C-alpha positions, 0 to 999 in steps of 0.5 A: 190763475186760470188753467184748463181742466185737463192741462191742470190734471196732466200737469199734476200727473207729471209733478206727482209722477216726478215725486214718485207718488202713486197713483198719480193719475187718481190724485191729480184727478181728485184734486182737479175735481175738488177745484172744479166743485169749489173745494180747495183741492190744490191747497190741501194737496200742497199741505198733504205733500209737505206731510211726513207720511203719505202711506198707511196700510188700511186695516179695519179694527172694531170701530173702522180705520184709524187713518192716523192723520195721514192725508186722504189725498193718498188714502181715498182710493184705497178707502173706497176700494175697501168700502166697495169690497167690504161695506160701510166703514167709519173713519177716524183721525182724518186729514183732508177728508174731502179727498174721499168725496170725488171717489165716493161720488164716482162710485155713487157711495154715500158719505155720512159726514158734513163734507157734502153741503148739497145733500140735505139731511133727510133728503134724497138726490135725484142727480149728481150735484157735481155734474154741472160744476164739473161740466162748466169747469171742463168748458171754461177751466179752473181758477186756482190759487197761485201760491197753492199751485206753485207749492204743489208744482215746485215742492 
């Protein structure tokens, strides 16, 4: 289906608020951001919404955070907030780790895992590799998988 960036985001905000999921605005923004950059944000969100657990208290241990397979769709803002406050963290038992990407890019934080194919090993970034994709999505809209969109919005 074809839908505008802002329309997709506002629809997701309404859906997520209706399910009592907070912060709905951040989750909707990240989902649409992923779609705009060519990642299956809506599909991952549909999977995450079907999970039994949507929350986890983030507590650092000697290794980092054990996310206990709770979807990063719900945990990513808290993970990035913690990194800003306390520095680098290692994540394990990660589900839907791509949801960390939009928040990390927004905060200009590095990610040390293979979720970012635009970053060459040993290379340096001179610009945000997602800016052009996001601008195009704002101008022309998104193509989102119909089944995933229905799964999220009819849940």
